All heavy atoms as an XYZ file, in Angstrom:
640
protein
N      -9.599     -7.235     14.654
C     -10.245     -7.352     13.318
C      -9.636     -6.268     12.509
O      -9.639     -5.099     12.827
C     -11.722     -7.164     13.490
C     -12.405     -7.197     12.241
S     -14.178     -7.309     12.600
C     -14.775     -5.925     11.538
N      -9.386     -6.646     11.231
C      -8.848     -5.575     10.295
C      -9.961     -5.247      9.348
O     -10.625     -6.151      8.698
C      -7.668     -6.127      9.415
C      -6.432     -6.502     10.370
C      -7.306     -5.281      8.308
C      -5.300     -7.155      9.735
N     -10.170     -3.962      9.251
C     -11.307     -3.441      8.348
C     -10.633     -2.846      7.116
O      -9.595     -2.260      7.163
C     -12.080     -2.430      9.097
C     -13.251     -1.830      8.210
C     -12.688     -3.000     10.386
N     -11.274     -2.974      5.949
C     -10.701     -2.582      4.752
C     -10.308     -1.028      4.853
O     -10.958     -0.216      5.384
C     -11.810     -2.628      3.615
C     -11.397     -1.860      2.438
C     -10.417     -2.480      1.486
C     -11.889     -0.733      1.981
C     -10.079     -1.966      0.354
C     -11.554     -0.046      0.702
C     -10.581     -0.649     -0.005
N      -9.040     -0.699      4.429
C      -8.549      0.591      4.369
C      -7.980      1.018      5.679
O      -7.558      2.134      5.771
N      -8.014      0.158      6.735
C      -7.422      0.510      8.055
C      -6.288     -0.201      8.330
O      -6.037     -1.378      7.897
C      -8.429      0.422      9.160
C      -9.754      1.235      8.989
C     -10.586      1.157     10.155
O     -10.460      0.168     10.886
N     -11.510      1.994     10.372
N      -5.356      0.344      8.977
C      -4.029     -0.196      9.417
C      -4.280     -0.618     10.929
O      -4.839      0.098     11.601
C      -2.841      0.749      9.244
C      -2.873      1.264      7.873
C      -1.533      0.147      9.739
C      -2.776      0.216      6.790
N      -3.742     -1.776     11.234
C      -3.791     -2.298     12.598
C      -3.401     -1.118     13.617
O      -2.512     -0.261     13.296
C      -2.948     -3.466     12.809
C      -2.878     -4.027     11.356
C      -3.045     -2.795     10.486
N      -3.850     -1.198     14.837
C      -3.548     -0.120     15.793
C      -2.171      0.274     16.018
O      -1.859      1.408     16.162
C      -4.353     -0.325     17.136
O      -3.740     -1.689     17.628
N      -1.273     -0.654     16.109
C       0.159     -0.330     16.200
C       0.658      0.121     14.944
O       0.560     -0.473     13.821
C       0.991     -1.654     16.572
C       2.453     -1.315     16.756
C       3.198     -2.610     17.161
C       4.550     -2.219     17.486
N       5.510     -2.059     16.307
N       1.098      1.473     14.963
C       1.531      2.080     13.750
C       2.608      1.344     13.007
O       3.595      1.012     13.591
C       1.897      3.475     14.024
N       2.314      1.035     11.714
C       3.374      0.330     10.962
C       3.921      1.292      9.956
O       3.256      2.196      9.504
C       2.693     -0.824     10.233
C       2.212     -1.835     11.238
C       1.326     -2.848     10.621
N       2.097     -3.827      9.737
C       1.538     -4.663      8.930
N       0.198     -4.952      8.914
N       2.240     -5.493      8.227
N       5.109      1.209      9.557
C       5.864      2.060      8.668
C       6.238      1.319      7.294
O       6.584      0.057      7.430
C       7.076      2.683      9.230
C       6.853      3.503     10.376
C       8.137      4.240     11.033
N       9.252      3.726     10.167
C      10.500      4.257     10.560
N      10.681      5.208     11.429
N      11.476      3.909      9.716
N       5.994      1.880      6.214
C       6.316      1.246      4.957
C       6.993      2.149      4.057
O       6.961      3.270      4.137
C       4.896      0.819      4.300
C       4.102     -0.133      5.019
C       3.167      0.329      5.866
C       4.351     -1.421      4.980
C       2.398     -0.554      6.561
C       3.526     -2.410      5.529
C       2.565     -1.977      6.491
N       7.736      1.491      3.119
C       8.367      2.208      2.144
C       7.782      1.634      0.796
O       7.667      0.395      0.522
C       9.917      1.883      2.028
C      10.607      2.671      1.058
C      12.075      2.378      0.880
N      12.391      0.993      0.500
C      13.155      0.210      1.336
N      13.717      0.557      2.409
N      13.362     -0.950      0.805
N       7.382      2.480     -0.199
C       6.858      2.026     -1.549
C       7.997      1.576     -2.405
O       9.028      2.219     -2.605
C       6.172      3.120     -2.144
C       5.583      2.994     -3.499
C       4.470      1.948     -3.507
C       5.037      4.286     -4.080
N       7.870      0.292     -2.916
C       8.745     -0.146     -3.831
C       8.219     -0.123     -5.348
O       9.096     -0.071     -6.210
C       9.115     -1.608     -3.578
C       9.962     -1.823     -2.371
C      11.323     -1.312     -2.493
O      12.043     -1.641     -3.452
O      11.784     -0.502     -1.666
N       6.979     -0.147     -5.499
C       6.428     -0.120     -6.877
C       5.070     -0.579     -6.966
O       4.296     -0.756     -5.907
N       4.523     -0.868     -8.120
C       3.137     -1.263     -8.358
C       3.263     -2.403     -9.351
O       4.129     -2.449    -10.298
C       2.371     -0.144     -8.834
C       0.804     -0.390     -8.880
C       2.737      0.315    -10.222
C      -0.111      0.760     -8.970
N       2.427     -3.447     -9.176
C       2.428     -4.555    -10.110
C       1.061     -5.143    -10.378
O       0.109     -4.979     -9.565
C       3.342     -5.747     -9.559
O       3.343     -6.764    -10.362
C       2.725     -6.229     -8.129
N       0.918     -5.735    -11.595
C      -0.341     -6.396    -11.946
C      -0.136     -7.869    -11.811
O      -1.083     -8.635    -12.118
C      -0.801     -5.995    -13.277
C       0.155     -6.230    -14.454
O       1.234     -6.898    -14.114
O      -0.226     -5.915    -15.512
N       0.978     -8.391    -11.352
C       1.207     -9.797    -11.183
C       0.666    -10.372    -10.031
O       0.432    -11.658     -9.779
C       2.792    -10.019    -11.212
C       3.431     -9.732    -12.504
C       4.956     -9.946    -12.449
O       5.500    -10.470    -11.518
O       5.527     -9.424    -13.446
N       0.308     -9.526     -8.971
C      -0.439     -9.913     -7.729
C      -1.616     -9.249     -7.721
O      -1.775     -8.021     -7.845
C       0.462     -9.671     -6.472
C      -0.310     -9.986     -5.204
C       1.803    -10.243     -6.525
N      -2.777     -9.986     -7.440
C      -4.107     -9.300     -7.665
C      -4.954     -9.543     -6.327
O      -6.093     -9.371     -6.378
C      -4.879     -9.824     -8.815
C      -5.361    -11.384     -8.660
O      -4.721    -12.032     -7.744
O      -6.023    -11.787     -9.464
N      -4.303     -9.758     -5.173
C      -4.937     -9.938     -3.836
C      -4.318     -9.008     -2.856
O      -3.047     -8.925     -2.792
C      -4.832    -11.398     -3.320
C      -5.457    -11.491     -1.902
C      -5.603    -12.398     -4.308
N      -5.095     -8.175     -2.104
C      -4.499     -7.330     -1.123
C      -4.303     -8.165      0.089
O      -5.164     -8.795      0.718
C      -5.509     -6.193     -0.767
S      -5.011     -5.189      0.557
N      -2.968     -8.146      0.723
C      -2.706     -8.811      1.842
C      -3.312     -8.191      3.130
O      -3.165     -8.875      4.132
C      -1.164     -8.971      1.975
C      -0.543     -9.966      0.936
C       0.881    -10.070      1.000
O       1.463     -9.680      2.132
O       1.554    -10.364     -0.066
N      -3.715     -6.983      3.020
C      -4.330     -6.372      4.312
C      -5.853     -6.707      4.415
O      -6.278     -7.246      5.420
C      -4.169     -4.856      4.232
C      -4.599     -4.066      5.448
C      -3.939     -4.503      6.661
C      -4.486     -2.632      5.225
N      -6.681     -6.471      3.361
C      -8.041     -6.633      3.484
C      -8.511     -8.001      2.803
O      -9.609     -8.329      3.114
C      -8.751     -5.500      2.845
S      -8.667     -5.341      1.093
N      -7.709     -8.534      1.969
C      -8.108     -9.870      1.336
C      -8.879     -9.623      0.050
O      -9.327    -10.753     -0.501
N      -9.107     -8.452     -0.298
C      -9.860     -8.224     -1.634
C      -9.076     -8.915     -2.730
O      -7.875     -8.832     -2.829
C     -10.112     -6.727     -1.849
C     -11.032     -6.378     -2.934
C     -11.231     -4.903     -3.106
C     -12.192     -4.618     -4.148
N     -12.460     -3.203     -4.275
N      -9.866     -9.594     -3.657
C      -9.328    -10.405     -4.794
C      -9.638     -9.646     -6.147
O     -10.466     -8.838     -6.140
C      -9.827    -11.805     -4.732
C      -9.476    -12.498     -3.484
C     -10.159    -13.900     -3.482
C      -9.833    -14.536     -2.214
N     -10.449    -15.766     -2.071
N      -8.957    -10.246     -7.074
C      -9.175     -9.749     -8.542
C      -8.964     -8.192     -8.772
O      -9.660     -7.614     -9.461
C     -10.475    -10.174     -9.061
C     -10.748    -11.656     -8.988
O      -9.731    -12.416     -9.289
O     -11.882    -12.041     -8.626
N      -7.933     -7.750     -8.080
C      -7.569     -6.299     -8.156
C      -6.889     -6.004     -9.442
O      -6.166     -6.921     -9.998
C      -6.627     -5.913     -7.028
C      -7.262     -6.078     -5.640
C      -6.199     -5.762     -4.495
C      -8.410     -5.091     -5.407
N      -6.977     -4.819     -9.974
C      -6.412     -4.382    -11.208
C      -4.854     -4.373    -10.920
O      -4.049     -4.842    -11.915
C      -6.852     -2.965    -11.506
C      -6.254     -2.367    -12.732
C      -6.864     -1.039    -13.054
C      -5.984      0.112    -12.982
N      -6.556      1.388    -13.463
N      -4.382     -3.977     -9.861
C      -2.986     -3.949     -9.489
C      -2.734     -3.910     -7.982
O      -3.709     -3.567     -7.325
C      -2.222     -2.807    -10.153
S      -2.890     -1.145     -9.713
N      -1.664     -4.152     -7.485
C      -1.269     -3.956     -6.108
C      -0.013     -3.093     -5.891
O       0.885     -3.125     -6.879
C      -1.094     -5.342     -5.441
O      -0.117     -6.121     -6.098
C      -2.381     -6.048     -5.269
N       0.182     -2.538     -4.748
C       1.321     -1.855     -4.431
C       2.312     -2.606     -3.676
O       1.928     -3.303     -2.655
C       0.952     -0.565     -3.674
C       0.089      0.323     -4.312
S      -0.551      1.641     -3.254
C       0.808      2.743     -2.993
N       3.575     -2.789     -4.022
C       4.489     -3.539     -3.324
C       5.190     -2.599     -2.229
O       5.776     -1.559     -2.696
C       5.585     -4.029     -4.227
C       6.867     -4.734     -3.613
C       6.479     -5.801     -2.636
C       7.850     -5.143     -4.604
N       4.961     -3.011     -1.058
C       5.386     -2.054      0.153
C       6.381     -2.936      0.880
O       6.270     -4.095      0.990
C       4.351     -1.588      1.030
C       3.172     -0.904      0.352
C       2.076     -0.632      1.369
C       3.623      0.350     -0.163
N       7.489     -2.294      1.513
C       8.375     -2.865      2.370
C       8.053     -2.322      3.728
O       8.143     -1.182      3.940
C       9.880     -2.604      1.935
C      10.913     -3.199      3.000
C      10.167     -3.175      0.660
N       7.846     -3.303      4.725
C       7.638     -2.838      5.995
C       8.929     -2.667      6.791
O       9.871     -3.314      6.606
C       6.813     -4.012      6.829
C       6.423     -3.500      8.199
C       5.454     -4.461      8.944
O       5.159     -5.526      8.393
O       5.010     -4.060     10.094
N       8.923     -1.580      7.513
C      10.216     -1.107      8.158
C       9.952     -1.123      9.708
O       8.943     -0.869     10.225
C      10.581      0.301      7.783
C      10.714      0.591      6.320
C      10.808      2.063      5.982
C      11.873     -0.278      5.698
N      11.045     -1.398     10.419
C      11.036     -1.274     11.888
C      11.409      0.148     12.308
O      11.528      1.078     11.395
C      11.978     -2.291     12.589
C      13.424     -2.048     12.360
O      13.801     -0.932     11.836
O      14.252     -2.980     12.697
N      11.490      0.447     13.570
C      11.703      1.828     14.042
C      13.111      2.369     13.686
O      13.163      3.578     13.433
C      11.622      1.819     15.557
C      10.146      1.559     16.094
O       9.139      1.809     15.304
O      10.054      1.151     17.113
N      13.932      1.544     13.342
C      15.336      2.036     12.938
C      15.308      2.073     11.276
O      16.360      2.363     10.798
C      16.370      1.193     13.374
C      16.630      1.282     14.852
C      15.630      0.532     15.780
O      15.195     -0.688     15.341
O      15.240      1.077     16.761
N      14.335      1.763     10.652
C      14.356      1.777      9.161
C      14.792      0.518      8.623
O      15.005      0.376      7.368
N      15.056     -0.504      9.386
C      15.505     -1.817      8.819
C      14.165     -2.617      8.142
O      13.035     -2.457      8.672
C      16.044     -2.815      9.770
C      17.289     -2.075     10.491
O      18.193     -1.746      9.756
N      17.170     -2.059     11.844
N      14.483     -3.301      7.054
C      13.349     -4.006      6.282
C      12.971     -5.159      7.173
O      13.820     -6.053      7.538
C      13.889     -4.423      4.890
C      14.228     -3.101      4.008
C      14.667     -3.640      2.564
O      14.478     -4.898      2.328
O      14.948     -2.769      1.841
N      11.629     -5.318      7.227
C      11.091     -6.505      7.941
C      10.391     -7.510      7.020
O      10.351     -8.683      7.319
C       9.990     -5.984      8.842
C      10.445     -5.139     10.067
C       9.209     -4.699     10.781
C      11.395     -5.896     10.885
N      10.032     -7.030      5.846
C       9.546     -7.930      4.790
C       8.613     -7.091      3.752
O       8.461     -5.948      3.980
N       8.204     -7.824      2.715
C       7.460     -7.189      1.791
C       5.972     -7.643      1.827
O       5.623     -8.697      2.325
C       7.914     -7.673      0.331
C       9.251     -7.321     -0.029
C       9.702     -7.684     -1.422
O       9.235     -8.706     -1.876
O      10.749     -7.176     -1.887
N       5.117     -6.738      1.459
C       3.604     -6.964      1.464
C       2.959     -6.325      0.088
O       3.575     -5.528     -0.386
C       2.964     -6.335      2.718
C       3.293     -6.977      3.839
C       3.109     -4.895      2.769
N       1.958     -6.980     -0.272
C       1.201     -6.461     -1.478
C      -0.135     -5.995     -0.990
O      -0.902     -6.735     -0.561
C       1.135     -7.544     -2.521
C       2.314     -7.932     -3.226
C       3.189     -8.970     -2.651
C       2.870     -7.246     -4.284
C       4.423     -9.346     -3.314
C       4.035     -7.693     -4.895
C       4.805     -8.630     -4.451
O       6.019     -8.963     -5.032
N      -0.352     -4.686     -1.156
C      -1.642     -4.102     -0.702
C      -2.262     -3.441     -1.951
O      -1.668     -3.001     -2.929
C      -1.395     -2.935      0.200
C      -1.103     -3.351      1.643
C      -0.711     -2.403      2.499
C      -0.942     -4.640      2.120
C      -0.407     -2.693      3.919
C      -0.611     -5.034      3.388
C      -0.374     -4.039      4.338
O      -0.093     -4.375      5.542
N      -3.594     -3.543     -2.003
C      -4.375     -2.878     -2.934
C      -4.133     -1.439     -2.959
O      -3.543     -0.931     -1.954
N      -4.675     -0.715     -3.972
C      -4.371      0.781     -4.055
C      -4.909      1.479     -2.873
O      -4.235      2.441     -2.209
C      -4.882      1.331     -5.306
C      -4.268      0.697     -6.610
C      -4.816      1.255     -7.919
N      -6.200      0.981     -7.851
C      -7.079      1.670     -8.758
N      -6.575      2.472     -9.590
N      -8.364      1.386     -8.675
N      -6.051      1.278     -2.441
C      -6.705      1.957     -1.252
C      -5.926      1.612      0.050
O      -5.549      2.491      0.840
C      -8.143      1.510     -1.064
C      -9.125      2.175     -2.072
O      -8.870      3.356     -2.347
O     -10.016      1.470     -2.694
N      -5.730      0.337      0.205
C      -4.944     -0.048      1.488
C      -3.515      0.441      1.571
O      -3.025      0.971      2.505
C      -5.034     -1.535      1.667
S      -6.685     -2.141      2.107
N      -2.844      0.400      0.319
C      -1.565      0.967      0.234
C      -1.471      2.390      0.479
O      -0.521      2.767      1.166
N      -2.280      3.097     -0.092
C      -2.381      4.568      0.131
C      -2.530      4.895      1.575
O      -1.846      5.699      2.085
C      -3.433      5.290     -0.781
N      -3.508      4.219      2.251
C      -3.688      4.387      3.605
C      -2.475      4.074      4.494
O      -2.183      4.737      5.451
C      -4.897      3.589      4.167
N      -1.893      2.874      4.128
C      -0.554      2.503      4.909
C       0.560      3.504      4.797
O       1.266      3.687      5.729
C      -0.193      1.077      4.349
N       0.621      4.231      3.626
C       1.672      5.168      3.441
C       1.295      6.543      3.983
O       2.041      7.448      4.001
C       1.945      5.353      1.950
C       2.622      4.130      1.307
C       2.585      4.157     -0.224
C       3.997      3.852      1.796
N      -0.036      6.646      4.470
C      -0.525      7.956      5.038
C      -0.869      8.970      4.018
O      -0.849     10.161      4.317
N      -1.053      8.561      2.820
C      -1.308      9.495      1.719
C      -2.779     10.152      1.808
O      -2.895     11.348      1.451
C      -1.199      8.845      0.422
C       0.168      8.574      0.010
C       1.358      8.906      0.747
C       0.667      7.889     -1.186
N       2.376      8.397      0.033
C       2.044      7.768     -1.077
C       0.032      7.310     -2.242
C       2.844      7.178     -2.132
C       0.842      6.719     -3.209
C       2.247      6.655     -3.114
N      -3.686      9.418      2.208
C      -5.123      9.875      2.277
C      -5.685     10.394      0.968
O      -6.254     11.350      0.818
N      -5.371      9.551     -0.118
C      -5.909      9.812     -1.449
C      -6.627      8.652     -1.919
O      -6.559      7.528     -1.402
C      -4.764     10.116     -2.413
C      -4.038     11.416     -1.966
C      -3.876      9.006     -2.608
N      -7.429      8.825     -2.995
C      -8.140      7.816     -3.631
C      -7.265      6.749     -4.233
O      -6.054      6.933     -4.573
C      -9.097      8.300     -4.697
O      -8.452      8.823     -5.795
N      -7.841      5.579     -4.650
C      -7.083      4.429     -5.256
C      -6.534      4.953     -6.613
O      -5.373      4.795     -6.999
C      -7.983      3.254     -5.483
N      -7.271      5.688     -7.390
C      -6.842      6.179     -8.697
C      -5.851      7.196     -8.616
O      -4.808      7.098     -9.251
C      -8.029      6.836     -9.448
C      -9.014      5.707    -10.004
O      -8.671      4.649    -10.106
O     -10.269      6.156    -10.258
N      -5.886      8.047     -7.619
C      -4.814      9.065     -7.337
C      -3.593      8.316     -6.821
O      -2.406      8.740     -7.314
C      -5.353     10.047     -6.382
C      -4.227     11.098     -6.089
C      -4.379     12.324     -6.783
N      -3.623     13.457     -6.337
C      -2.858     14.164     -7.064
N      -2.797     13.831     -8.351
N      -2.100     14.978     -6.575
N      -3.696      7.321     -5.981
C      -2.494      6.592     -5.474
C      -1.832      6.001     -6.567
O      -0.573      5.991     -6.703
C      -3.009      5.600     -4.421
N      -2.494      5.351     -7.599
C      -1.830      4.632     -8.696
C      -1.156      5.699     -9.591
O       0.017      5.396    -10.075
C      -2.938      3.988     -9.462
C      -2.304      3.157    -10.713
C      -3.261      2.358    -11.440
O      -4.596      2.269    -11.056
O      -2.916      1.764    -12.450
N      -1.711      6.761     -9.790
C      -1.049      7.822    -10.549
C       0.194      8.332     -9.870
O       1.207      8.584    -10.535
C      -1.991      9.056    -10.894
C      -3.119      8.636    -11.836
C      -4.074      9.797    -11.995
C      -5.309      9.379    -13.036
N      -6.181     10.358    -13.203
N       0.143      8.522     -8.514
C       1.303      8.999     -7.775
C       2.479      7.852     -7.934
O       3.708      8.249     -8.124
C       0.997      9.192     -6.321
C       0.173     10.489     -6.135
C      -0.369     10.342     -4.634
C       0.894     11.691     -6.329
N       1.981      6.620     -7.878
C       3.156      5.576     -7.872
C       3.670      5.481     -9.337
O       4.880      5.337     -9.427
C       2.492      4.167     -7.499
C       3.401      3.009     -7.801
C       2.031      4.194     -6.061
N       2.932      5.687    -10.279
C       3.395      5.652    -11.659
C       4.079      6.895    -12.164
O       4.699      6.963    -13.114
C       2.241      5.275    -12.692
C       1.711      3.868    -12.512
C       0.637      3.567    -13.541
C       0.198      2.101    -13.420
N      -0.858      1.877    -14.375
N       4.134      7.873    -11.204
C       4.719      9.117    -11.470
C       4.042     10.051    -12.527
O       4.542     10.949    -13.161
N       2.713      9.866    -12.644
C       1.964     10.622    -13.607
C       1.078     11.706    -12.794
O       0.302     12.396    -13.469
C       0.932      9.684    -14.369
O       0.075      9.070    -13.455
C       1.697      8.861    -15.308
N       1.286     11.920    -11.622
C       0.630     12.967    -10.789
C       1.662     13.580     -9.747
O       2.654     12.789     -9.438
C      -0.515     12.355    -10.178
N       1.409     14.781     -9.495
C       2.339     15.385     -8.512
C       1.768     15.292     -7.025
O       0.550     15.189     -6.815
C       2.332     16.974     -8.735
C       3.130     17.311     -9.910
C       3.174     18.840    -10.041
N       1.909     19.446    -10.046
C       1.492     20.379     -9.176
N       2.373     20.672     -8.052
N       0.314     20.953     -9.060
N       2.595     15.206     -6.024
C       2.203     15.214     -4.656
C       2.024     16.709     -4.295
O       2.843     17.549     -4.385
C       3.241     14.580     -3.673
C       2.785     14.646     -2.225
C       3.503     13.006     -4.178
N       0.818     17.044     -3.844
C       0.479     18.505     -3.487
C       1.060     18.759     -2.136
O       1.187     18.039     -1.242
C      -1.012     18.747     -3.510
C      -1.504     18.515     -4.959
O      -0.827     18.776     -5.942
O      -2.705     18.159     -5.106
């Protein structure tokens, strides 16, 4: 079972590609009508691309291991905040 904001037990690796308002559903938790989603590329152990996913800001930040709020994640993606 996948719970909002949690990544399945097998550690997955992602690379952030950007943020979009064209997709409004999180592919991890299923939440709909989102303001925006983060486009992430899933990577294998060697860094090869496995495919793209669209996660909401909370799920995307968790997948990237950021541990920040949705608003902070969006600001980081848009380049309007610093990574501490």
